[in-house]
SEROVO-974077 format. One record per atom (N, C-alpha, C): residue number from 1; residue in three letters; x, y, z. Coordinates in nm, 2 decimals, always signed. Example, Ala and Ser with C-alpha at 12.3 -4.5 7.8 and 13.67 -1.06 7.14 Angstrom:
REM SEROVO-974077
<1; "ALA"; <+1.32; -0.57; +0.78>>
<1; "ALA"; <+1.23; -0.45; +0.78>>
<1; "ALA"; <+1.32; -0.33; +0.78>>
<2; "SER"; <+1.28; -0.22; +0.71>>
<2; "SER"; <+1.37; -0.11; +0.71>>
<2; "SER"; <+1.29; +0.00; +0.79>>
//
This chain:
REM SEROVO-974077
<1; "ILE"; <-1.67; +0.84; +0.52>>
<1; "ILE"; <-1.55; +0.76; +0.42>>
<1; "ILE"; <-1.60; +0.62; +0.45>>
<2; "ILE"; <-1.79; +0.59; +0.52>>
<2; "ILE"; <-1.76; +0.48; +0.61>>
<2; "ILE"; <-1.88; +0.43; +0.41>>
<3; "ASP"; <-1.91; +0.51; +0.40>>
<3; "ASP"; <-2.02; +0.45; +0.25>>
<3; "ASP"; <-1.85; +0.46; +0.20>>
<4; "PHE"; <-1.80; +0.54; +0.13>>
<4; "PHE"; <-1.70; +0.48; +0.03>>
<4; "PHE"; <-1.63; +0.38; +0.05>>
<5; "LEU"; <-1.60; +0.35; +0.20>>
<5; "LEU"; <-1.55; +0.19; +0.22>>
<5; "LEU"; <-1.55; +0.09; +0.22>>
<6; "GLY"; <-1.65; +0.10; +0.24>>
<6; "GLY"; <-1.76; +0.06; +0.19>>
<6; "GLY"; <-1.79; -0.05; +0.36>>
<7; "LEU"; <-1.84; +0.02; +0.43>>
<7; "LEU"; <-1.88; -0.04; +0.54>>
<7; "LEU"; <-1.95; -0.05; +0.63>>
<8; "GLN"; <-2.08; +0.03; +0.56>>
<8; "GLN"; <-2.27; +0.09; +0.59>>
<8; "GLN"; <-2.20; -0.05; +0.67>>
<9; "HIS"; <-2.24; -0.20; +0.60>>
<9; "HIS"; <-2.32; -0.31; +0.62>>
<9; "HIS"; <-2.31; -0.34; +0.76>>
<10; "TYR"; <-2.15; -0.29; +0.85>>
<10; "TYR"; <-2.08; -0.30; +0.97>>
<10; "TYR"; <-2.10; -0.20; +1.07>>
<11; "ARG"; <-2.16; -0.09; +1.03>>
<11; "ARG"; <-2.17; +0.05; +1.08>>
<11; "ARG"; <-2.18; +0.02; +1.23>>
<12; "ASP"; <-2.30; -0.12; +1.29>>
<12; "ASP"; <-2.40; -0.13; +1.45>>
<12; "ASP"; <-2.28; -0.26; +1.48>>
<13; "GLN"; <-2.16; -0.31; +1.44>>
<13; "GLN"; <-2.10; -0.44; +1.49>>
<13; "GLN"; <-1.94; -0.34; +1.56>>
<14; "PHE"; <-1.93; -0.46; +1.64>>
<14; "PHE"; <-1.84; -0.40; +1.67>>
<14; "PHE"; <-1.67; -0.48; +1.64>>
<15; "VAL"; <-1.54; -0.43; +1.68>>
<15; "VAL"; <-1.43; -0.44; +1.56>>
<15; "VAL"; <-1.36; -0.58; +1.59>>
<16; "ARG"; <-1.40; -0.59; +1.70>>
<16; "ARG"; <-1.36; -0.78; +1.73>>
<16; "ARG"; <-1.40; -0.85; +1.59>>
<17; "SER"; <-1.53; -0.86; +1.67>>
<17; "SER"; <-1.66; -0.88; +1.57>>
<17; "SER"; <-1.64; -0.91; +1.40>>
<18; "LEU"; <-1.57; -0.79; +1.35>>
<18; "LEU"; <-1.56; -0.81; +1.25>>
<18; "LEU"; <-1.41; -0.91; +1.18>>
<19; "PRO"; <-1.43; -0.96; +1.00>>
<19; "PRO"; <-1.39; -1.00; +0.96>>
<19; "PRO"; <-1.22; -0.93; +0.99>>
<20; "TYR"; <-1.09; -1.04; +0.98>>
<20; "TYR"; <-0.94; -0.93; +0.97>>
<20; "TYR"; <-0.97; -0.82; +0.86>>
<21; "GLY"; <-0.99; -0.93; +0.75>>
<21; "GLY"; <-0.97; -0.75; +0.66>>
<21; "GLY"; <-1.11; -0.64; +0.67>>
<22; "VAL"; <-1.18; -0.68; +0.74>>
<22; "VAL"; <-1.26; -0.55; +0.74>>
<22; "VAL"; <-1.16; -0.47; +0.86>>
<23; "ARG"; <-1.21; -0.54; +0.91>>
<23; "ARG"; <-1.02; -0.48; +1.11>>
<23; "ARG"; <-0.99; -0.35; +1.02>>
<24; "LYS"; <-0.90; -0.39; +0.84>>
<24; "LYS"; <-0.81; -0.35; +0.82>>
<24; "LYS"; <-0.88; -0.24; +0.76>>
<25; "VAL"; <-0.96; -0.19; +0.68>>
<25; "VAL"; <-1.06; -0.11; +0.61>>
<25; "VAL"; <-1.05; -0.01; +0.72>>
<26; "VAL"; <-1.20; -0.11; +0.78>>
<26; "VAL"; <-1.20; +0.03; +0.96>>
<26; "VAL"; <-1.07; +0.10; +0.99>>
<27; "GLU"; <-0.96; +0.01; +0.99>>
<27; "GLU"; <-0.81; +0.06; +1.09>>
<27; "GLU"; <-0.76; +0.22; +0.96>>
<28; "LEU"; <-0.81; +0.16; +0.83>>
<28; "LEU"; <-0.77; +0.24; +0.78>>
<28; "LEU"; <-0.88; +0.38; +0.76>>
<29; "ALA"; <-0.98; +0.37; +0.80>>
<29; "ALA"; <-1.10; +0.46; +0.84>>
<29; "ALA"; <-1.12; +0.55; +0.91>>
<30; "ARG"; <-1.03; +0.49; +1.06>>
<30; "ARG"; <-1.07; +0.58; +1.18>>
<30; "ARG"; <-0.88; +0.72; +1.13>>
<31; "ALA"; <-0.79; +0.64; +1.07>>
<31; "ALA"; <-0.68; +0.64; +0.99>>
<31; "ALA"; <-0.66; +0.81; +0.93>>
<32; "LEU"; <-0.83; +0.83; +0.87>>
<32; "LEU"; <-0.83; +0.91; +0.76>>
<32; "LEU"; <-0.98; +1.01; +0.76>>
<33; "SER"; <-1.01; +0.97; +0.89>>
<33; "SER"; <-1.10; +1.03; +0.89>>
<33; "SER"; <-1.07; +1.17; +0.96>>
<34; "THR"; <-0.96; +1.21; +1.01>>
<34; "THR"; <-0.89; +1.32; +1.04>>
<34; "THR"; <-0.89; +1.42; +0.94>>
<35; "GLU"; <-0.88; +1.40; +0.86>>
<35; "GLU"; <-0.82; +1.39; +0.68>>
<35; "GLU"; <-0.73; +1.49; +0.73>>
<36; "PRO"; <-0.60; +1.34; +0.75>>
<36; "PRO"; <-0.45; +1.40; +0.77>>
<36; "PRO"; <-0.38; +1.44; +0.62>>
<37; "GLU"; <-0.28; +1.54; +0.66>>
<37; "GLU"; <-0.20; +1.60; +0.50>>
<37; "GLU"; <-0.06; +1.42; +0.51>>
<38; "LEU"; <-0.07; +1.36; +0.64>>
<38; "LEU"; <+0.02; +1.26; +0.59>>
<38; "LEU"; <-0.04; +1.16; +0.66>>
<39; "LEU"; <-0.03; +1.05; +0.56>>
<39; "LEU"; <-0.04; +0.94; +0.67>>
<39; "LEU"; <+0.06; +0.81; +0.66>>
<40; "MET"; <+0.09; +0.76; +0.79>>
<40; "MET"; <+0.24; +0.70; +0.77>>
<40; "MET"; <+0.15; +0.49; +0.79>>
<41; "LEU"; <+0.23; +0.45; +0.73>>
<41; "LEU"; <+0.15; +0.31; +0.75>>
<41; "LEU"; <+0.27; +0.18; +0.79>>
<42; "ASP"; <+0.29; +0.11; +0.85>>
<42; "ASP"; <+0.36; +0.03; +0.90>>
<42; "ASP"; <+0.35; -0.15; +0.83>>
<43; "GLU"; <+0.37; -0.17; +0.72>>
<43; "GLU"; <+0.26; -0.34; +0.65>>
<43; "GLU"; <+0.13; -0.33; +0.66>>
<44; "PRO"; <+0.11; -0.21; +0.66>>
<44; "PRO"; <-0.06; -0.26; +0.69>>
<44; "PRO"; <-0.12; -0.36; +0.65>>
<45; "PHE"; <-0.10; -0.42; +0.53>>
<45; "PHE"; <-0.14; -0.54; +0.51>>
<45; "PHE"; <-0.05; -0.69; +0.48>>
<46; "ALA"; <+0.00; -0.64; +0.52>>
<46; "ALA"; <+0.10; -0.80; +0.55>>
<46; "ALA"; <+0.05; -0.91; +0.59>>
<47; "ALA"; <-0.03; -0.97; +0.72>>
<47; "ALA"; <-0.11; -1.06; +0.77>>
<47; "ALA"; <-0.26; -1.11; +0.70>>
<48; "LEU"; <-0.27; -1.06; +0.55>>
<48; "LEU"; <-0.43; -1.09; +0.47>>
<48; "LEU"; <-0.33; -1.17; +0.42>>
<49; "ASP"; <-0.46; -1.21; +0.34>>
<49; "ASP"; <-0.43; -1.30; +0.17>>
<49; "ASP"; <-0.40; -1.20; +0.03>>
<50; "SER"; <-0.39; -1.30; -0.06>>
<50; "SER"; <-0.33; -1.16; -0.15>>
<50; "SER"; <-0.49; -1.13; -0.23>>
<51; "PHE"; <-0.61; -1.25; -0.25>>
<51; "PHE"; <-0.71; -1.12; -0.25>>
<51; "PHE"; <-0.73; -1.03; -0.14>>
<52; "THR"; <-0.79; -1.02; -0.04>>
<52; "THR"; <-0.79; -0.92; +0.05>>
<52; "THR"; <-0.73; -0.83; +0.04>>
<53; "ARG"; <-0.54; -0.88; +0.01>>
<53; "ARG"; <-0.50; -0.76; +0.04>>
<53; "ARG"; <-0.48; -0.62; -0.07>>
<54; "GLU"; <-0.47; -0.70; -0.22>>
<54; "GLU"; <-0.46; -0.64; -0.37>>
<54; "GLU"; <-0.65; -0.57; -0.39>>
<55; "GLU"; <-0.78; -0.54; -0.31>>
<55; "GLU"; <-0.82; -0.53; -0.33>>
<55; "GLU"; <-0.82; -0.40; -0.21>>
<56; "LEU"; <-0.74; -0.42; -0.09>>
<56; "LEU"; <-0.67; -0.28; +0.00>>
<56; "LEU"; <-0.60; -0.21; -0.09>>
<57; "TRP"; <-0.50; -0.30; -0.16>>
<57; "TRP"; <-0.50; -0.15; -0.26>>
<57; "TRP"; <-0.51; -0.03; -0.32>>
<58; "CYS"; <-0.67; -0.16; -0.38>>
<58; "CYS"; <-0.71; -0.01; -0.45>>
<58; "CYS"; <-0.77; +0.08; -0.36>>
<59; "VAL"; <-0.84; +0.00; -0.28>>
<59; "VAL"; <-0.95; +0.08; -0.13>>
<59; "VAL"; <-0.76; +0.23; -0.21>>
<60; "MET"; <-0.71; +0.20; -0.12>>
<60; "MET"; <-0.57; +0.35; -0.05>>
<60; "MET"; <-0.56; +0.38; -0.23>>
<61; "ARG"; <-0.52; +0.33; -0.36>>
<61; "ARG"; <-0.58; +0.44; -0.46>>
<61; "ARG"; <-0.64; +0.50; -0.47>>
<62; "ASP"; <-0.79; +0.42; -0.49>>
<62; "ASP"; <-0.91; +0.46; -0.46>>
<62; "ASP"; <-0.93; +0.66; -0.35>>
<63; "LEU"; <-0.83; +0.60; -0.21>>
<63; "LEU"; <-0.88; +0.73; -0.17>>
<63; "LEU"; <-0.77; +0.81; -0.17>>
<64; "TRP"; <-0.68; +0.80; -0.19>>
<64; "TRP"; <-0.56; +0.82; -0.31>>
<64; "TRP"; <-0.61; +0.98; -0.39>>
<65; "GLN"; <-0.60; +0.91; -0.45>>
<65; "GLN"; <-0.69; +0.95; -0.61>>
<65; "GLN"; <-0.79; +1.11; -0.54>>
<66; "GLN"; <-0.91; +1.03; -0.47>>
<66; "GLN"; <-1.03; +1.10; -0.44>>
<66; "GLN"; <-0.87; +1.26; -0.33>>
<67; "LYS"; <-0.85; +1.24; -0.23>>
<67; "LYS"; <-0.83; +1.29; -0.11>>
<67; "LYS"; <-0.64; +1.36; -0.15>>
<68; "LYS"; <-0.59; +1.28; -0.17>>
<68; "LYS"; <-0.46; +1.39; -0.21>>
<68; "LYS"; <-0.37; +1.43; -0.08>>
<69; "PHE"; <-0.38; +1.31; -0.05>>
<69; "PHE"; <-0.33; +1.31; +0.12>>
<69; "PHE"; <-0.16; +1.22; +0.09>>
<70; "THR"; <-0.08; +1.25; +0.16>>
<70; "THR"; <+0.05; +1.21; +0.16>>
<70; "THR"; <+0.07; +1.07; +0.22>>
<71; "VAL"; <+0.15; +0.96; +0.14>>
<71; "VAL"; <+0.12; +0.85; +0.26>>
<71; "VAL"; <+0.30; +0.81; +0.18>>
<72; "ILE"; <+0.35; +0.80; +0.37>>
<72; "ILE"; <+0.47; +0.71; +0.39>>
<72; "ILE"; <+0.43; +0.54; +0.38>>
<73; "LEU"; <+0.39; +0.40; +0.32>>
<73; "LEU"; <+0.47; +0.22; +0.39>>
<73; "LEU"; <+0.54; +0.23; +0.34>>
<74; "VAL"; <+0.55; +0.16; +0.46>>
<74; "VAL"; <+0.73; +0.07; +0.48>>
<74; "VAL"; <+0.66; -0.06; +0.46>>
<75; "THR"; <+0.69; -0.16; +0.33>>
<75; "THR"; <+0.68; -0.25; +0.28>>
<75; "THR"; <+0.78; -0.35; +0.27>>
<76; "HIS"; <+0.74; -0.46; +0.29>>
<76; "HIS"; <+0.88; -0.54; +0.26>>
<76; "HIS"; <+0.77; -0.63; +0.08>>
<77; "ASP"; <+0.72; -0.63; +0.02>>
<77; "ASP"; <+0.59; -0.63; -0.07>>
<77; "ASP"; <+0.65; -0.60; -0.15>>
<78; "LEU"; <+0.69; -0.67; -0.23>>
<78; "LEU"; <+0.74; -0.51; -0.37>>
<78; "LEU"; <+0.62; -0.55; -0.45>>
<79; "PRO"; <+0.56; -0.58; -0.49>>
<79; "PRO"; <+0.46; -0.52; -0.64>>
<79; "PRO"; <+0.39; -0.38; -0.55>>
<80; "GLU"; <+0.34; -0.47; -0.40>>
<80; "GLU"; <+0.23; -0.32; -0.37>>
<80; "GLU"; <+0.26; -0.19; -0.32>>
<81; "ALA"; <+0.45; -0.21; -0.36>>
<81; "ALA"; <+0.51; -0.08; -0.32>>
<81; "ALA"; <+0.53; -0.04; -0.50>>
<82; "VAL"; <+0.52; -0.12; -0.59>>
<82; "VAL"; <+0.56; -0.07; -0.70>>
<82; "VAL"; <+0.39; -0.08; -0.77>>
<83; "PHE"; <+0.29; -0.07; -0.74>>
<83; "PHE"; <+0.12; -0.03; -0.76>>
<83; "PHE"; <+0.08; +0.10; -0.70>>
<84; "LEU"; <+0.18; +0.08; -0.59>>
<84; "LEU"; <+0.11; +0.22; -0.48>>
<84; "LEU"; <+0.17; +0.33; -0.45>>
<85; "ALA"; <+0.31; +0.33; -0.50>>
<85; "ALA"; <+0.38; +0.45; -0.50>>
<85; "ALA"; <+0.42; +0.53; -0.63>>
<86; "ASP"; <+0.47; +0.64; -0.64>>
<86; "ASP"; <+0.53; +0.72; -0.70>>
<86; "ASP"; <+0.67; +0.77; -0.67>>
<87; "ARG"; <+0.77; +0.70; -0.60>>
<87; "ARG"; <+0.87; +0.72; -0.53>>
<87; "ARG"; <+0.85; +0.53; -0.43>>
<88; "ILE"; <+0.98; +0.51; -0.44>>
<88; "ILE"; <+1.06; +0.32; -0.37>>
<88; "ILE"; <+1.17; +0.42; -0.28>>
<89; "PHE"; <+1.17; +0.35; -0.20>>
<89; "PHE"; <+1.36; +0.40; -0.16>>
<89; "PHE"; <+1.38; +0.22; -0.09>>
<90; "VAL"; <+1.48; +0.17; -0.14>>
<90; "VAL"; <+1.56; +0.07; -0.07>>
<90; "VAL"; <+1.62; +0.12; +0.06>>
<91; "MET"; <+1.65; +0.05; +0.19>>
<91; "MET"; <+1.71; +0.13; +0.32>>
<91; "MET"; <+1.79; -0.01; +0.26>>
<92; "SER"; <+1.88; +0.00; +0.33>>
<92; "SER"; <+1.98; -0.06; +0.41>>
<92; "SER"; <+1.89; -0.14; +0.51>>
<93; "SER"; <+2.04; -0.26; +0.61>>
<93; "SER"; <+1.92; -0.26; +0.76>>
<93; "SER"; <+2.06; -0.21; +0.86>>
<94; "ARG"; <+2.10; -0.23; +0.93>>
<94; "ARG"; <+2.13; -0.14; +0.97>>
<94; "ARG"; <+2.28; -0.11; +1.02>>
<95; "PRO"; <+2.32; -0.02; +1.01>>
<95; "PRO"; <+2.21; +0.13; +1.04>>
<95; "PRO"; <+2.13; +0.19; +0.90>>
<96; "GLY"; <+1.99; +0.18; +0.91>>
<96; "GLY"; <+1.97; +0.24; +0.77>>
<96; "GLY"; <+1.96; +0.34; +0.66>>
<97; "LYS"; <+1.99; +0.31; +0.57>>
<97; "LYS"; <+2.07; +0.40; +0.49>>
<97; "LYS"; <+1.94; +0.42; +0.39>>
<98; "ILE"; <+1.94; +0.56; +0.31>>
<98; "ILE"; <+1.83; +0.51; +0.18>>
<98; "ILE"; <+1.96; +0.49; +0.11>>
<99; "LEU"; <+1.94; +0.32; -0.01>>
<99; "LEU"; <+2.04; +0.32; -0.09>>
<99; "LEU"; <+2.00; +0.32; -0.25>>
<100; "VAL"; <+1.89; +0.37; -0.25>>
<100; "VAL"; <+1.85; +0.34; -0.41>>
<100; "VAL"; <+1.73; +0.45; -0.36>>
<101; "GLU"; <+1.67; +0.50; -0.49>>
<101; "GLU"; <+1.56; +0.57; -0.49>>
<101; "GLU"; <+1.50; +0.57; -0.65>>
<102; "ARG"; <+1.40; +0.50; -0.74>>
<102; "ARG"; <+1.37; +0.41; -0.76>>
<102; "ARG"; <+1.21; +0.54; -0.75>>
<103; "LYS"; <+1.21; +0.65; -0.91>>
<103; "LYS"; <+1.07; +0.68; -0.91>>
<103; "LYS"; <+0.98; +0.61; -1.05>>
<104; "ILE"; <+0.86; +0.60; -0.98>>
<104; "ILE"; <+0.79; +0.44; -1.05>>
<104; "ILE"; <+0.70; +0.55; -1.15>>
<105; "ASP"; <+0.71; +0.53; -1.23>>
<105; "ASP"; <+0.62; +0.69; -1.43>>
<105; "ASP"; <+0.55; +0.60; -1.44>>
<106; "LEU"; <+0.47; +0.48; -1.38>>
<106; "LEU"; <+0.34; +0.45; -1.45>>
<106; "LEU"; <+0.22; +0.48; -1.45>>
<107; "PRO"; <+0.13; +0.50; -1.53>>
<107; "PRO"; <+0.03; +0.58; -1.54>>
<107; "PRO"; <-0.06; +0.53; -1.45>>
<108; "ARG"; <-0.20; +0.65; -1.39>>
<108; "ARG"; <-0.31; +0.64; -1.35>>
<108; "ARG"; <-0.33; +0.66; -1.38>>
<109; "PRO"; <-0.48; +0.62; -1.31>>
<109; "PRO"; <-0.50; +0.51; -1.19>>
<109; "PRO"; <-0.47; +0.41; -1.23>>
<110; "ARG"; <-0.40; +0.34; -1.17>>
<110; "ARG"; <-0.33; +0.24; -1.16>>
<110; "ARG"; <-0.46; +0.05; -1.12>>
<111; "GLU"; <-0.45; +0.00; -1.21>>
<111; "GLU"; <-0.56; -0.14; -1.25>>
<111; "GLU"; <-0.50; -0.25; -1.21>>
<112; "LEU"; <-0.53; -0.36; -1.14>>
<112; "LEU"; <-0.43; -0.50; -1.06>>
<112; "LEU"; <-0.44; -0.53; -1.20>>
<113; "ASP"; <-0.40; -0.53; -1.31>>
<113; "ASP"; <-0.35; -0.61; -1.46>>
<113; "ASP"; <-0.25; -0.56; -1.48>>
<114; "LEU"; <-0.22; -0.45; -1.48>>
<114; "LEU"; <-0.08; -0.40; -1.45>>
<114; "LEU"; <+0.02; -0.50; -1.38>>
<115; "CYS"; <-0.01; -0.53; -1.30>>
<115; "CYS"; <+0.11; -0.61; -1.25>>
<115; "CYS"; <+0.17; -0.69; -1.27>>
<116; "PHE"; <+0.07; -0.78; -1.37>>
<116; "PHE"; <+0.12; -0.84; -1.49>>
<116; "PHE"; <+0.13; -0.80; -1.63>>
<117; "THR"; <+0.24; -0.70; -1.59>>
<117; "THR"; <+0.31; -0.64; -1.70>>
<117; "THR"; <+0.46; -0.60; -1.73>>
<118; "PRO"; <+0.48; -0.66; -1.92>>
<118; "PRO"; <+0.63; -0.67; -1.87>>
<118; "PRO"; <+0.69; -0.53; -1.77>>
<119; "GLU"; <+0.61; -0.40; -1.81>>
<119; "GLU"; <+0.66; -0.24; -1.69>>
<119; "GLU"; <+0.70; -0.26; -1.59>>
<120; "PHE"; <+0.59; -0.35; -1.53>>
<120; "PHE"; <+0.60; -0.38; -1.39>>
<120; "PHE"; <+0.70; -0.44; -1.34>>
<121; "THR"; <+0.67; -0.58; -1.37>>
<121; "THR"; <+0.76; -0.69; -1.35>>
<121; "THR"; <+0.89; -0.69; -1.33>>
<122; "SER"; <+0.93; -0.58; -1.42>>
<122; "SER"; <+1.08; -0.49; -1.49>>
<122; "SER"; <+1.14; -0.49; -1.37>>
<123; "ILE"; <+1.06; -0.30; -1.33>>
<123; "ILE"; <+1.07; -0.28; -1.21>>
<123; "ILE"; <+1.07; -0.34; -1.06>>
<124; "VAL"; <+0.98; -0.47; -1.07>>
<124; "VAL"; <+0.99; -0.49; -0.91>>
<124; "VAL"; <+1.13; -0.58; -0.94>>
<125; "HIS"; <+1.17; -0.68; -1.06>>
<125; "HIS"; <+1.31; -0.77; -1.09>>
<125; "HIS"; <+1.44; -0.62; -1.02>>
<126; "GLU"; <+1.42; -0.56; -1.07>>
<126; "GLU"; <+1.54; -0.39; -1.04>>
<126; "GLU"; <+1.49; -0.44; -0.89>>
<127; "LEU"; <+1.35; -0.39; -0.89>>
<127; "LEU"; <+1.43; -0.31; -0.72>>
<127; "LEU"; <+1.43; -0.46; -0.64>>
<128; "ARG"; <+1.42; -0.60; -0.63>>
<128; "ARG"; <+1.50; -0.68; -0.55>>
<128; "ARG"; <+1.63; -0.76; -0.61>>
<129; "GLY"; <+1.69; -0.69; -0.69>>
<129; "GLY"; <+1.77; -0.74; -0.70>>
<129; "GLY"; <+1.89; -0.63; -0.66>>
<130; "HIS"; <+1.82; -0.49; -0.57>>
<130; "HIS"; <+1.83; -0.37; -0.48>>
<130; "HIS"; <+1.94; -0.43; -0.33>>
<131; "ILE"; <+1.74; -0.47; -0.34>>
<131; "ILE"; <+1.81; -0.56; -0.21>>
<131; "ILE"; <+1.93; -0.70; -0.21>>
<132; "SER"; <+1.87; -0.75; -0.29>>
<132; "SER"; <+2.04; -0.86; -0.33>>
<132; "SER"; <+2.17; -0.82; -0.31>>
<133; "GLU"; <+2.15; -0.73; -0.32>>
<133; "GLU"; <+2.28; -0.68; -0.30>>
<133; "GLU"; <+2.31; -0.56; -0.16>>
<134; "ALA"; <+2.19; -0.49; -0.19>>
<134; "ALA"; <+2.21; -0.48; +0.02>>
<134; "ALA"; <+2.27; -0.51; +0.10>>
<135; "ARG"; <+2.22; -0.72; +0.07>>
<135; "ARG"; <+2.18; -0.82; +0.16>>
<135; "ARG"; <+2.30; -0.91; +0.19>>
<136; "SER"; <+2.40; -0.88; +0.05>>
<136; "SER"; <+2.52; -0.92; -0.01>>
<136; "SER"; <+2.62; -0.80; +0.11>>
//
């Protein structure tokens, strides 16, 4: 996993000395080191700049393509959800209930250019509408 994720240059460094984006990759490597069938992630890319976040989306995409594990990803980032997911659930606030299930039938593997297509943005806007309805 270290070589696949491009971490070989950091092999002898302490985690606290690594750049924040690299720390996130290390967190993923640790989580995946036991080859789990299920990986649960809660806002894993929220504190990253947009370029690093997109790089990690691609890392997740590539890892998933290779290992085929199940991921439950909690995120407030709609493009992130549409890029990574096969299914998206929009939930209400307290008490948390599933309001909408949306299957994402965009072709895989997904490239970042997909984020700028009308089909992609249409899905993002549709989900945003469901969230707006839930908040009112």
